[in-house]
MDAnalysis code that builds the backbone (N, CA, C; Angstrom):
import MDAnalysis as mda
import numpy as np

u = mda.Universe.empty(678, n_residues=226, atom_resindex=np.repeat(np.arange(226), 3), trajectory=True)
u.add_TopologyAttr("name", ["N", "CA", "C"] * 226)
u.add_TopologyAttr("resid", np.arange(1, 227))
u.add_TopologyAttr("resname", ["MET", "THR", "PHE", "ASP", "CYS", "LEU", "ILE", "VAL", "ASP", "ASP", "GLU", "LYS", "THR", "LEU", "LEU", "GLU", "SER", "THR", "GLY", "GLU", "TYR", "LEU", "ASN", "LEU", "PHE", "GLY", "ILE", "LYS", "THR", "ILE", "THR", "ALA", "GLN", "THR", "THR", "GLN", "GLU", "CYS", "ILE", "ASP", "ILE", "ILE", "ASN", "GLU", "HIS", "THR", "ILE", "ARG", "LEU", "ILE", "LEU", "LEU", "ASP", "ILE", "ASN", "LEU", "HIS", "LYS", "ASP", "SER", "GLY", "PHE", "GLU", "LEU", "CYS", "LYS", "LYS", "ILE", "ARG", "ASP", "ILE", "SER", "ASN", "VAL", "PRO", "LEU", "ILE", "PHE", "ILE", "SER", "ALA", "ARG", "SER", "SER", "ASP", "ASP", "ASP", "LYS", "VAL", "LEU", "ALA", "LEU", "HIS", "ILE", "GLY", "GLY", "ASP", "ASP", "TYR", "ILE", "GLN", "LYS", "PRO", "TYR", "SER", "LEU", "ASN", "TYR", "LEU", "THR", "ALA", "LYS", "ILE", "LYS", "VAL", "VAL", "LEU", "LYS", "ARG", "TYR", "TYR", "PRO", "GLU", "THR", "VAL", "GLU", "GLU", "ILE", "ILE", "LYS", "LEU", "GLY", "LYS", "CYS", "THR", "VAL", "ASP", "LEU", "LYS", "ASN", "GLU", "THR", "VAL", "TYR", "GLU", "ALA", "ASP", "ASN", "GLU", "ILE", "LYS", "LEU", "LYS", "SER", "MET", "GLU", "LYS", "LYS", "LEU", "LEU", "PHE", "TYR", "PHE", "ILE", "LYS", "ASN", "LYS", "GLY", "ARG", "THR", "ILE", "PRO", "LYS", "GLU", "GLU", "LEU", "PHE", "GLN", "ASN", "VAL", "TRP", "ASP", "ASN", "THR", "PHE", "THR", "GLY", "ASP", "ASN", "THR", "LEU", "ASN", "VAL", "HIS", "ILE", "HIS", "TYR", "LEU", "ARG", "ASP", "LYS", "PHE", "GLU", "THR", "ASP", "PRO", "ASP", "ASN", "PRO", "LYS", "LEU", "PHE", "LYS", "THR", "VAL", "TRP", "GLY", "ILE", "GLY", "TYR", "MET", "LEU", "TYR", "ASP", "LYS", "GLY"])
u.atoms.positions = np.array([
    [131.502, 45.409, 63.334],
    [130.748, 45.499, 63.261],
    [129.391, 45.823, 62.270],
    [127.762, 45.412, 62.506],
    [126.768, 46.012, 61.852],
    [126.554, 47.027, 61.648],
    [126.158, 47.225, 60.714],
    [125.925, 48.727, 60.694],
    [124.211, 48.821, 59.745],
    [122.862, 49.486, 60.630],
    [121.884, 49.390, 59.882],
    [122.120, 49.969, 58.191],
    [122.479, 51.242, 58.339],
    [121.942, 52.286, 57.333],
    [123.780, 52.279, 56.760],
    [124.414, 52.408, 55.550],
    [125.204, 52.748, 55.065],
    [124.507, 53.978, 54.450],
    [124.865, 54.936, 53.787],
    [124.583, 56.207, 53.394],
    [125.649, 56.788, 52.334],
    [125.901, 56.828, 51.451],
    [126.786, 56.630, 49.967],
    [126.517, 57.992, 48.967],
    [126.840, 59.388, 49.661],
    [126.580, 60.556, 48.755],
    [128.207, 61.640, 49.574],
    [128.010, 61.751, 47.623],
    [128.846, 63.401, 48.058],
    [129.040, 64.589, 48.071],
    [128.231, 65.087, 49.266],
    [127.637, 66.055, 49.533],
    [127.905, 66.044, 50.969],
    [129.097, 66.460, 50.938],
    [128.903, 66.581, 52.481],
    [128.408, 66.978, 53.805],
    [127.953, 68.167, 53.831],
    [126.930, 68.054, 54.283],
    [125.693, 67.287, 55.017],
    [125.204, 67.496, 53.645],
    [123.908, 66.457, 53.332],
    [124.033, 64.953, 54.157],
    [124.607, 64.029, 53.968],
    [125.696, 62.959, 54.452],
    [125.877, 63.243, 55.684],
    [126.271, 64.223, 56.050],
    [126.411, 64.667, 57.356],
    [125.248, 64.911, 58.222],
    [123.911, 65.557, 58.271],
    [123.848, 65.696, 58.365],
    [122.300, 64.981, 58.864],
    [121.839, 63.419, 57.338],
    [121.439, 62.975, 57.507],
    [122.117, 61.594, 58.534],
    [122.895, 61.329, 58.824],
    [124.019, 59.905, 59.115],
    [123.949, 60.774, 60.833],
    [123.457, 61.819, 60.708],
    [123.973, 62.117, 62.254],
    [121.592, 61.661, 63.024],
    [121.067, 62.307, 61.660],
    [119.484, 62.132, 62.297],
    [119.235, 60.848, 62.457],
    [119.975, 60.063, 61.610],
    [119.696, 58.524, 61.708],
    [119.433, 57.964, 63.400],
    [120.706, 58.372, 63.116],
    [121.759, 57.481, 64.531],
    [120.314, 58.329, 65.608],
    [120.537, 59.308, 65.882],
    [119.504, 59.815, 67.238],
    [118.215, 58.538, 66.458],
    [117.389, 58.870, 66.050],
    [116.375, 57.177, 66.250],
    [116.726, 56.684, 66.318],
    [118.287, 55.806, 66.207],
    [117.986, 54.445, 66.715],
    [118.659, 53.152, 65.658],
    [118.707, 54.551, 64.053],
    [119.119, 53.624, 62.897],
    [120.853, 53.966, 62.954],
    [121.052, 53.214, 63.375],
    [122.436, 52.552, 62.854],
    [124.185, 52.742, 61.574],
    [124.213, 53.584, 61.573],
    [124.794, 54.747, 60.142],
    [125.646, 55.438, 60.183],
    [126.895, 54.423, 58.547],
    [127.821, 54.987, 58.436],
    [127.639, 55.412, 57.054],
    [128.838, 56.749, 56.597],
    [128.735, 57.474, 56.100],
    [130.030, 56.822, 54.810],
    [129.667, 57.106, 53.117],
    [130.444, 57.197, 52.741],
    [130.400, 57.652, 50.931],
    [131.450, 59.076, 50.693],
    [131.736, 59.134, 49.741],
    [132.311, 58.645, 48.225],
    [132.520, 58.086, 48.268],
    [133.410, 57.755, 46.663],
    [133.052, 55.996, 47.232],
    [133.102, 55.450, 46.277],
    [132.892, 53.414, 44.907],
    [133.951, 53.176, 46.112],
    [135.208, 53.309, 46.054],
    [136.455, 52.406, 47.180],
    [135.972, 52.899, 48.123],
    [135.157, 54.260, 48.939],
    [135.271, 53.453, 50.487],
    [133.328, 52.793, 51.325],
    [132.648, 53.218, 49.977],
    [131.647, 51.708, 50.133],
    [132.326, 50.710, 49.575],
    [132.676, 50.328, 49.412],
    [133.371, 49.579, 48.686],
    [134.318, 48.113, 49.904],
    [134.979, 49.183, 50.435],
    [135.641, 48.971, 51.558],
    [134.983, 48.224, 53.233],
    [133.883, 49.496, 53.061],
    [132.790, 49.781, 53.692],
    [131.724, 47.892, 54.042],
    [131.681, 47.442, 52.603],
    [130.988, 46.471, 52.503],
    [131.756, 45.302, 53.160],
    [132.743, 45.314, 52.560],
    [133.693, 44.472, 52.753],
    [134.393, 44.167, 54.455],
    [134.192, 45.615, 55.319],
    [134.979, 44.895, 56.388],
    [134.200, 45.256, 57.562],
    [132.989, 45.644, 57.346],
    [131.450, 45.582, 58.140],
    [130.164, 44.423, 57.563],
    [129.160, 44.690, 58.235],
    [127.733, 44.157, 57.728],
    [126.630, 45.010, 57.834],
    [126.336, 44.959, 56.367],
    [125.272, 46.400, 56.389],
    [124.301, 45.547, 56.457],
    [123.138, 46.753, 56.021],
    [121.833, 45.795, 56.778],
    [121.040, 46.355, 55.785],
    [120.998, 48.014, 54.572],
    [120.799, 49.274, 53.809],
    [121.920, 49.677, 53.599],
    [121.326, 49.909, 51.860],
    [122.279, 51.060, 51.581],
    [121.160, 51.915, 50.986],
    [122.048, 53.236, 51.941],
    [121.668, 54.451, 50.562],
    [122.292, 55.139, 49.180],
    [121.690, 55.891, 48.430],
    [122.761, 55.653, 47.313],
    [122.696, 56.284, 46.537],
    [122.922, 57.691, 46.128],
    [123.298, 58.571, 45.709],
    [123.206, 58.342, 44.064],
    [123.094, 58.595, 43.332],
    [123.472, 58.318, 41.623],
    [124.683, 58.915, 40.612],
    [124.161, 60.448, 41.299],
    [125.852, 61.346, 40.748],
    [126.309, 61.094, 42.314],
    [128.154, 60.537, 41.596],
    [129.035, 60.647, 43.277],
    [130.537, 61.634, 42.464],
    [130.226, 62.997, 42.123],
    [130.873, 62.593, 41.592],
    [131.559, 62.613, 40.614],
    [133.208, 61.720, 40.004],
    [133.358, 60.950, 38.952],
    [132.933, 59.765, 38.524],
    [131.975, 59.705, 39.593],
    [131.890, 58.401, 39.890],
    [130.096, 57.581, 39.276],
    [130.116, 56.821, 39.156],
    [128.026, 56.255, 38.897],
    [127.652, 55.381, 40.028],
    [126.412, 55.839, 40.629],
    [125.511, 55.747, 41.215],
    [125.159, 54.224, 40.580],
    [125.189, 54.196, 39.238],
    [124.785, 52.671, 38.381],
    [125.659, 51.405, 38.737],
    [126.989, 52.285, 38.486],
    [127.787, 51.540, 38.466],
    [128.233, 51.033, 39.367],
    [128.690, 51.610, 40.510],
    [128.549, 50.979, 41.825],
    [127.211, 50.780, 42.455],
    [126.614, 50.286, 41.894],
    [125.097, 49.269, 42.000],
    [125.782, 47.652, 41.698],
    [126.462, 47.720, 40.635],
    [126.297, 46.460, 40.138],
    [127.422, 46.050, 40.363],
    [128.589, 46.944, 40.773],
    [129.460, 46.759, 41.716],
    [129.058, 45.485, 42.733],
    [128.278, 46.670, 43.803],
    [127.535, 46.277, 45.415],
    [127.364, 45.052, 44.793],
    [126.475, 44.623, 43.836],
    [125.591, 43.206, 43.246],
    [126.986, 41.879, 43.233],
    [127.084, 42.461, 42.608],
    [128.610, 40.965, 42.542],
    [128.935, 40.291, 43.931],
    [129.318, 41.469, 44.432],
    [129.167, 40.704, 46.507],
    [128.248, 41.186, 47.606],
    [127.341, 40.914, 47.640],
    [125.827, 41.324, 47.637],
    [124.379, 41.686, 47.391],
    [123.824, 40.672, 48.656],
    [122.190, 41.190, 47.922],
    [121.889, 42.414, 48.959],
    [122.245, 43.342, 49.907],
    [121.957, 43.980, 50.286],
    [121.115, 44.946, 50.189],
    [119.612, 45.303, 50.903],
    [118.561, 46.379, 49.974],
    [119.074, 47.508, 49.446],
    [118.596, 47.746, 48.550],
    [119.458, 49.058, 48.164],
    [118.002, 50.229, 47.634],
    [118.140, 51.442, 47.903],
    [117.555, 52.480, 48.112],
    [118.639, 53.456, 47.442],
    [118.200, 54.273, 46.230],
    [119.090, 55.296, 45.032],
    [118.220, 55.760, 45.937],
    [118.935, 57.206, 46.044],
    [118.795, 58.241, 46.212],
    [118.604, 59.080, 45.399],
    [118.531, 61.006, 44.926],
    [118.981, 61.152, 43.172],
    [117.556, 62.694, 43.144],
    [117.639, 63.786, 43.369],
    [117.719, 64.089, 42.927],
    [116.975, 63.879, 40.880],
    [117.920, 63.121, 40.780],
    [116.749, 63.336, 39.475],
    [115.301, 62.665, 39.325],
    [114.853, 63.219, 38.805],
    [113.060, 63.216, 38.462],
    [112.701, 62.186, 36.759],
    [114.019, 61.611, 36.305],
    [113.268, 60.929, 34.380],
    [112.597, 59.740, 35.308],
    [111.537, 59.803, 34.070],
    [111.331, 58.043, 34.563],
    [112.088, 57.231, 34.442],
    [112.903, 57.325, 33.093],
    [113.988, 56.143, 32.939],
    [114.936, 56.132, 33.833],
    [115.437, 56.565, 34.285],
    [116.499, 57.275, 35.528],
    [116.085, 55.965, 36.532],
    [114.896, 55.839, 36.960],
    [113.752, 55.240, 38.298],
    [113.784, 53.770, 37.967],
    [113.876, 53.564, 35.873],
    [113.643, 51.956, 35.651],
    [114.339, 51.395, 36.151],
    [115.984, 51.830, 35.163],
    [117.727, 51.589, 35.571],
    [117.672, 51.290, 36.809],
    [117.095, 52.369, 37.811],
    [118.090, 51.477, 39.577],
    [117.896, 50.339, 39.517],
    [115.848, 50.273, 39.210],
    [115.321, 49.049, 39.553],
    [115.331, 47.228, 38.791],
    [115.715, 47.946, 37.688],
    [116.637, 46.503, 36.773],
    [118.282, 46.290, 37.673],
    [118.647, 47.137, 38.133],
    [120.326, 47.133, 37.815],
    [120.579, 46.854, 39.460],
    [119.746, 46.378, 39.704],
    [119.986, 45.949, 41.287],
    [119.296, 46.959, 42.937],
    [118.122, 48.263, 42.764],
    [118.034, 49.081, 43.757],
    [116.617, 48.507, 43.310],
    [116.288, 48.225, 45.639],
    [115.094, 48.052, 46.099],
    [113.563, 49.464, 45.771],
    [114.639, 50.654, 45.677],
    [113.888, 51.663, 45.821],
    [114.027, 52.899, 45.602],
    [112.876, 54.059, 44.858],
    [113.059, 55.096, 44.837],
    [112.755, 56.661, 45.466],
    [114.357, 57.141, 45.694],
    [113.297, 58.234, 46.605],
    [114.430, 60.052, 45.897],
    [112.966, 60.403, 45.673],
    [113.992, 61.495, 44.736],
    [113.801, 62.594, 46.391],
    [115.255, 62.946, 45.968],
    [115.770, 64.781, 46.574],
    [114.024, 65.496, 45.719],
    [114.662, 66.813, 46.703],
    [114.808, 66.605, 48.208],
    [114.271, 65.780, 48.789],
    [113.951, 65.191, 49.909],
    [113.325, 63.950, 50.604],
    [112.812, 64.985, 51.729],
    [112.083, 64.403, 52.966],
    [111.796, 64.692, 54.879],
    [112.886, 63.240, 55.032],
    [113.691, 64.352, 56.054],
    [114.222, 62.735, 56.703],
    [113.337, 62.470, 57.825],
    [111.875, 63.065, 57.621],
    [111.330, 62.404, 58.420],
    [110.779, 60.879, 57.417],
    [110.353, 61.449, 56.772],
    [110.281, 60.179, 55.179],
    [111.473, 59.092, 54.989],
    [112.292, 60.181, 55.242],
    [114.079, 58.495, 54.971],
    [113.307, 58.260, 56.064],
    [113.679, 58.425, 56.738],
    [113.235, 57.943, 58.502],
    [112.018, 56.499, 57.817],
    [111.100, 56.865, 58.240],
    [110.515, 55.940, 58.193],
    [110.519, 54.524, 56.992],
    [110.442, 55.379, 55.921],
    [111.153, 53.874, 54.566],
    [111.910, 53.472, 54.798],
    [112.934, 54.103, 55.520],
    [114.457, 52.676, 55.858],
    [114.042, 51.710, 56.839],
    [113.349, 52.088, 57.642],
    [112.361, 51.452, 59.097],
    [111.739, 50.202, 58.529],
    [110.728, 50.698, 56.919],
    [109.967, 49.882, 56.565],
    [111.199, 48.919, 56.263],
    [111.627, 49.639, 55.150],
    [113.365, 47.925, 55.145],
    [113.773, 47.128, 55.776],
    [113.878, 48.004, 56.310],
    [115.025, 47.546, 57.920],
    [113.787, 45.536, 58.642],
    [112.955, 46.311, 59.062],
    [111.744, 45.588, 59.422],
    [111.717, 44.373, 58.331],
    [111.583, 44.745, 56.947],
    [111.077, 44.022, 55.917],
    [111.862, 43.072, 56.375],
    [113.334, 42.728, 55.929],
    [114.406, 42.323, 56.077],
    [114.387, 42.028, 57.317],
    [114.583, 42.163, 58.530],
    [114.606, 42.074, 59.205],
    [114.043, 41.976, 60.609],
    [112.893, 42.058, 60.260],
    [112.583, 42.125, 62.066],
    [112.977, 42.454, 63.473],
    [113.565, 41.533, 63.410],
    [113.627, 41.260, 64.730],
    [114.961, 41.497, 65.313],
    [115.519, 43.108, 64.861],
    [116.494, 43.810, 64.445],
    [115.727, 45.996, 64.602],
    [114.967, 46.224, 64.539],
    [114.861, 47.541, 63.968],
    [114.530, 48.182, 65.465],
    [115.081, 49.111, 65.954],
    [114.391, 49.550, 66.957],
    [113.252, 50.607, 67.438],
    [111.857, 49.668, 68.997],
    [110.880, 50.966, 69.056],
    [111.242, 51.969, 68.757],
    [111.462, 52.684, 69.188],
    [110.947, 54.536, 68.328],
    [110.376, 55.199, 69.839],
    [109.520, 55.994, 69.526],
    [108.435, 57.256, 69.145],
    [109.246, 58.474, 69.731],
    [108.318, 59.443, 69.970],
    [108.556, 60.190, 69.957],
    [107.115, 61.320, 70.660],
    [108.568, 61.412, 72.015],
    [107.271, 62.259, 73.585],
    [107.805, 63.422, 73.137],
    [106.182, 64.576, 72.882],
    [107.429, 65.711, 73.273],
    [107.547, 66.455, 73.131],
    [108.942, 66.730, 73.431],
    [109.534, 67.500, 73.643],
    [110.982, 66.388, 73.214],
    [110.868, 65.584, 73.496],
    [111.905, 64.249, 73.545],
    [111.681, 63.000, 72.758],
    [112.137, 62.192, 72.379],
    [112.186, 60.494, 71.596],
    [112.930, 59.186, 72.032],
    [111.998, 58.110, 72.518],
    [112.070, 57.874, 73.484],
    [112.069, 56.164, 72.989],
    [113.854, 55.276, 73.045],
    [114.292, 54.473, 72.798],
    [113.418, 52.959, 73.896],
    [112.873, 52.707, 73.162],
    [111.900, 52.235, 74.352],
    [112.837, 50.624, 74.558],
    [113.502, 50.106, 73.116],
    [113.718, 49.089, 73.247],
    [114.989, 48.999, 74.735],
    [116.615, 49.921, 74.288],
    [117.342, 50.606, 75.471],
    [116.632, 50.999, 76.109],
    [115.777, 51.922, 76.528],
    [114.828, 52.087, 76.938],
    [115.255, 53.538, 78.046],
    [116.566, 54.366, 76.772],
    [116.883, 55.254, 76.823],
    [115.476, 56.320, 76.016],
    [116.353, 58.134, 76.860],
    [115.433, 59.082, 76.436],
    [116.437, 60.018, 75.764],
    [116.302, 60.666, 74.906],
    [116.875, 62.056, 73.792],
    [116.663, 64.111, 74.267],
    [116.987, 64.328, 73.867],
    [116.459, 65.846, 73.369],
    [117.817, 66.123, 72.348],
    [116.721, 66.401, 71.235],
    [118.286, 66.838, 70.618],
    [118.861, 64.942, 70.509],
    [120.409, 65.277, 70.132],
    [120.930, 64.502, 70.041],
    [122.140, 64.534, 71.666],
    [121.276, 64.659, 72.312],
    [121.206, 64.649, 74.070],
    [120.583, 63.687, 74.912],
    [121.465, 63.145, 75.969],
    [120.152, 61.351, 76.255],
    [120.405, 62.461, 77.654],
    [118.765, 62.612, 78.081],
    [118.498, 62.770, 79.669],
    [117.919, 61.869, 79.969],
    [119.069, 61.849, 81.616],
    [119.014, 61.501, 82.353],
    [117.790, 60.776, 82.677],
    [117.326, 59.733, 83.613],
    [115.743, 59.895, 84.635],
    [116.183, 58.925, 85.729],
    [116.357, 58.979, 86.267],
    [116.290, 58.374, 87.915],
    [115.674, 57.606, 87.736],
    [115.444, 56.403, 88.583],
    [115.372, 54.960, 88.576],
    [113.646, 55.166, 88.207],
    [113.322, 55.805, 89.427],
    [111.533, 55.560, 89.964],
    [111.239, 56.409, 88.455],
    [111.303, 57.277, 87.676],
    [110.354, 58.463, 86.958],
    [111.159, 57.075, 85.725],
    [112.488, 56.994, 85.221],
    [112.111, 55.697, 84.209],
    [111.015, 55.175, 84.379],
    [110.818, 54.340, 85.702],
    [110.535, 53.477, 85.854],
    [108.461, 53.554, 84.776],
    [107.797, 54.854, 86.669],
    [106.674, 55.472, 85.900],
    [106.360, 56.066, 84.421],
    [107.440, 56.513, 83.658],
    [107.475, 56.276, 82.224],
    [107.207, 55.540, 81.464],
    [108.106, 54.528, 81.537],
    [107.578, 53.591, 80.322],
    [106.352, 52.508, 81.353],
    [105.488, 52.764, 82.681],
    [104.257, 52.484, 82.708],
    [103.973, 53.295, 82.090],
    [103.484, 54.198, 82.235],
    [103.395, 54.965, 81.260],
    [102.474, 54.427, 79.871],
    [103.072, 55.028, 79.059],
    [103.960, 55.162, 77.829],
    [103.201, 53.075, 77.812],
    [103.710, 51.709, 78.784],
    [102.565, 50.637, 78.108],
    [101.041, 50.991, 78.411],
    [100.415, 52.104, 79.319],
    [99.027, 52.215, 78.847],
    [98.875, 53.283, 78.947],
    [99.753, 53.758, 77.923],
    [99.702, 55.155, 76.970],
    [98.225, 55.181, 77.073],
    [97.288, 55.953, 76.776],
    [95.464, 56.566, 76.610],
    [94.747, 55.844, 76.774],
    [95.327, 55.531, 78.518],
    [94.350, 54.644, 79.143],
    [94.371, 55.688, 80.613],
    [93.039, 56.442, 81.494],
    [93.728, 56.505, 82.929],
    [93.958, 55.469, 83.843],
    [94.975, 56.223, 84.701],
    [95.443, 54.607, 85.505],
    [94.745, 55.413, 86.790],
    [94.614, 55.093, 87.172],
    [94.463, 55.779, 89.334],
    [95.928, 55.314, 89.429],
    [95.467, 55.751, 90.996],
    [96.330, 56.448, 91.511],
    [97.351, 55.545, 92.296],
    [95.942, 54.238, 92.993],
    [96.285, 53.074, 93.465],
    [97.272, 52.062, 92.524],
    [97.253, 52.311, 91.023],
    [97.641, 51.608, 90.658],
    [98.903, 51.448, 90.237],
    [99.145, 53.092, 90.526],
    [100.918, 53.474, 90.457],
    [101.995, 52.681, 91.020],
    [100.666, 53.007, 91.956],
    [102.206, 52.640, 93.275],
    [101.979, 51.679, 93.941],
    [101.121, 50.079, 93.324],
    [100.862, 49.704, 93.370],
    [102.223, 48.744, 93.113],
    [101.953, 49.349, 91.108],
    [103.011, 48.267, 89.601],
    [104.065, 49.333, 89.716],
    [104.262, 51.117, 89.988],
    [105.827, 51.469, 90.020],
    [106.283, 51.378, 90.989],
    [106.042, 51.510, 92.126],
    [106.283, 51.306, 93.355],
    [106.660, 49.454, 93.933],
    [105.462, 49.413, 93.248],
    [105.879, 47.254, 94.309],
    [105.734, 47.443, 95.557],
    [104.302, 48.869, 95.792],
    [104.277, 48.373, 97.369],
    [104.254, 48.985, 98.369],
    [105.748, 49.575, 98.351],
    [106.210, 50.615, 98.673],
    [105.202, 51.638, 99.761],
    [105.299, 51.815, 100.891],
    [104.299, 53.147, 101.440],
    [105.263, 54.170, 99.972],
    [104.059, 54.749, 99.843],
    [104.393, 55.771, 98.961],
    [103.485, 57.052, 99.573],
    [103.432, 57.987, 98.346],
    [101.383, 59.080, 98.750],
    [101.250, 59.306, 97.849],
    [100.609, 60.469, 97.718],
    [100.246, 60.989, 96.648],
    [101.495, 62.286, 96.614],
    [102.146, 63.251, 97.837],
    [103.015, 63.297, 97.195],
    [105.029, 63.251, 96.822],
    [104.905, 62.585, 97.225],
    [105.706, 61.433, 96.016],
    [106.091, 61.641, 94.827],
    [104.193, 60.643, 94.033],
    [103.745, 60.873, 93.462],
    [103.618, 62.064, 92.098],
    [102.695, 62.817, 92.813],
    [103.112, 63.487, 92.274],
    [104.526, 64.647, 91.978],
    [105.456, 64.566, 92.590],
    [106.727, 64.824, 92.217],
    [106.857, 64.492, 91.020],
    [107.273, 63.011, 91.258],
    [107.645, 62.562, 89.525],
    [106.751, 62.655, 88.375],
    [105.405, 63.537, 89.225],
    [104.422, 63.488, 87.369],
    [105.954, 64.719, 87.130],
    [106.033, 65.816, 88.292],
    [106.372, 66.922, 87.917],
    [107.844, 66.336, 86.862],
    [108.311, 65.751, 87.389],
    [109.547, 65.234, 86.906],
    [109.729, 65.305, 85.618],
    [108.912, 64.890, 85.041],
    [108.299, 63.887, 84.161],
    [107.566, 65.410, 82.692],
    [106.942, 65.835, 83.279],
    [106.409, 67.199, 82.611],
    [107.560, 68.151, 82.753],
    [108.110, 68.243, 83.342],
    [109.453, 69.249, 82.978],
    [110.361, 68.885, 81.476],
    [110.047, 67.553, 81.649],
    [111.002, 67.071, 81.143],
    [111.058, 66.679, 79.204],
    [109.455, 66.053, 79.441],
    [108.327, 66.052, 77.821],
    [108.076, 67.600, 78.354],
    [107.434, 68.254, 78.227],
    [106.385, 69.023, 77.941],
    [107.017, 69.609, 77.752],
    [106.624, 69.988, 76.553],
    [107.097, 71.773, 76.158],
    [106.434, 73.270, 77.128],
    [105.908, 73.179, 77.354],
    [105.346, 73.921, 78.846],
    [104.265, 72.978, 79.943],
    [105.447, 72.476, 80.596],
    [105.136, 71.996, 82.010],
    [103.910, 72.144, 82.667],
    [103.650, 73.832, 82.715],
    [102.315, 74.475, 83.376],
    [100.831, 74.256, 82.875],
    [101.895, 74.249, 81.476],
    [100.281, 73.304, 80.687],
    [100.067, 72.169, 80.093],
    [100.299, 71.064, 80.835],
    [100.473, 69.706, 79.934],
    [99.525, 68.859, 79.248],
    [100.343, 68.898, 77.516],
    [99.442, 68.024, 76.976],
    [99.268, 66.436, 76.979],
    [100.295, 66.362, 77.657],
    [100.621, 64.967, 77.703],
    [100.962, 63.869, 78.984],
    [101.192, 64.889, 80.008],
    [100.826, 63.507, 81.165],
    [100.291, 64.406, 81.914],
    [98.534, 63.992, 81.597],
    [97.246, 64.713, 81.816],
    [96.817, 63.881, 83.468],
    [95.917, 65.239, 84.317],
    [95.915, 64.991, 85.200],
    [94.544, 64.515, 85.181],
    [93.402, 62.949, 86.088],
    [92.266, 62.788, 85.426],
    [91.466, 63.412, 86.892],
    [90.713, 64.485, 87.636],
    [90.761, 64.003, 89.213],
    [90.210, 63.937, 89.172],
    [91.208, 63.846, 90.316],
    [89.884, 62.439, 91.622],
    [90.357, 60.831, 90.754],
    [91.033, 60.434, 89.703],
    [90.720, 59.612, 90.191],
    [92.903, 58.738, 90.084],
    [93.409, 59.836, 89.008],
    [95.014, 59.634, 88.515],
    [95.252, 60.160, 87.032],
    [96.155, 59.708, 86.714],
    [96.951, 60.094, 85.483],
    [96.999, 59.235, 84.430],
    [97.071, 60.463, 83.590],
    [97.241, 59.981, 81.481],
    [98.304, 60.397, 81.149],
    [98.409, 59.585, 80.477],
    [99.882, 59.611, 79.169],
    [98.488, 59.638, 77.812],
    [98.592, 61.310, 77.628],
    [97.577, 61.517, 76.542],
    [98.093, 60.943, 75.036],
    [97.592, 60.066, 74.579],
    [97.433, 59.514, 73.088],
    [96.412, 60.172, 71.906],
    [97.657, 61.090, 71.361],
    [97.216, 61.886, 70.468],
    [97.019, 60.988, 68.398],
    [96.957, 59.676, 68.791],
    [96.767, 58.880, 67.593],
    [95.652, 58.980, 67.895],
])
């Protein structure tokens, strides 16, 4: 089995929460708490990236890095509460590709991992975007709120991804009728109902939409905050 990320850390709570977060954002993750668990996972699975803590209870992340380099050239990022420049230099010298100091934000960690994965495996990085209350996996066309998948009906999904494709542009109603409903006879009421469904799922306050905006007399826009 292939995993995007292997996290090696003896802090169980942090390990589990980080793993859950990365999985939620499309980074398939497996975890280990000891040197032996780490080596076993590397031997049994394909690992694309390793996050390695320096302090592993009785073991040393530095020593584990040397063992990993004997069997694999997988990209490796050290994570540690240590702030010494000597530790950072040693980490890079023995085969680490980067060094992230604890405490770190999960947003920053996720971004860093995606950069490394894109550099080494550009074809494997899934496109994930944040949209209001939800997270959208563009590659697999799935939607999540927290860790729960949100089921969309067929036309809701088609309308959502047409909006995403045209984010930041005012889309006339006639264009939506033609490209989402495939020229099948429909009208304003049907479109309005589907917009209402999307607002309910994605907007923090559906009665005061910030994402799916009405452009009066023309159509709708998925507002591009960027």
